[in-house]
C-alpha positions as CSV (number, residue, x, y, z in Angstrom):
1,M,95.9,117.2,92.4
2,N,96.8,113.5,93.0
3,A,95.4,110.2,91.7
4,V,95.4,106.6,92.8
5,C,95.7,104.3,89.9
6,P,94.7,100.7,90.7
7,G,95.5,97.8,88.4
8,Y,93.5,94.6,88.4
9,A,91.9,94.3,91.8
10,D,90.2,91.2,93.3
11,T,86.6,92.6,93.4
12,R,83.1,91.6,92.3
13,W,83.6,93.8,89.3
14,A,86.6,91.8,88.2
15,R,84.6,88.6,88.6
16,A,81.7,89.9,86.5
17,G,81.1,87.8,83.4
18,L,83.4,84.9,84.4
19,Q,82.5,81.6,86.0
20,D,84.2,81.0,89.3
21,E,86.6,78.4,87.8
22,A,87.6,80.7,84.9
23,Y,88.1,83.7,87.3
24,E,90.3,81.6,89.6
25,R,92.4,80.5,86.6
26,F,92.7,84.1,85.5
27,K,93.6,85.3,89.0
28,A,96.2,82.5,89.5
29,G,97.8,83.3,86.1
30,L,97.9,87.0,86.9
31,E,99.3,86.6,90.4
32,A,102.1,84.4,89.0
33,T,103.3,87.5,87.1
34,L,103.0,90.0,89.9
35,P,106.2,90.8,91.9
36,L,104.1,90.9,95.1
37,G,102.4,87.6,94.2
38,R,98.8,88.6,94.8
39,M,96.1,90.9,93.3
40,P,95.3,93.9,95.4
41,S,91.9,93.8,97.1
42,A,89.4,96.6,97.1
43,E,90.4,97.1,100.7
44,D,94.1,97.4,99.7
45,V,93.1,100.2,97.3
46,A,90.9,101.9,99.8
47,E,93.6,101.8,102.5
48,T,96.1,103.4,100.0
49,V,93.6,106.2,99.2
50,L,93.2,106.9,103.0
51,W,96.9,106.9,103.5
52,F,97.4,109.3,100.6
53,L,94.8,111.6,102.0
54,A,96.3,111.6,105.5
55,A,100.0,111.6,104.6
56,G,100.0,113.4,101.3
57,R,99.0,117.0,102.5
58,T,102.2,118.4,100.9
59,V,102.2,116.0,97.9
60,T,100.7,117.2,94.6
61,G,100.8,116.2,91.0
62,Q,101.4,112.5,91.7
63,L,100.0,109.3,90.4
64,L,100.1,106.4,93.0
65,V,99.9,103.0,91.3
66,V,98.3,100.2,93.3
67,D,98.9,97.1,91.2
68,S,101.2,94.8,93.2
69,G,104.0,95.6,90.8
70,E,102.2,94.7,87.6
71,H,103.6,97.8,85.8
72,M,107.1,96.8,86.9
73,A,106.5,93.3,85.4
74,G,105.6,94.8,82.0
75,G,101.9,94.6,82.5
76,I,101.7,91.1,81.3
77,A,98.3,89.6,81.7
78,P,97.5,85.9,81.5
79,G,97.2,84.8,77.9
80,D,99.4,87.7,76.6
81,G,102.6,85.6,76.4
């Protein structure tokens, strides 16, 4: 069994409850902390799942993190610092 573990992703669910301007500030602050410099999109996560399904036939027991390096950066979200 394997799992894909997305971090924050730029989706309508991430935007829920925030006004556009507030979300854009949150997104910009988060992206400034990410090693890849951008939040993954829902499409990025979906493409990773498809790749894992196609290429991972002999892979088991793995967690594949899709977070643009957020975990490498210490998981620092805007406003934490």
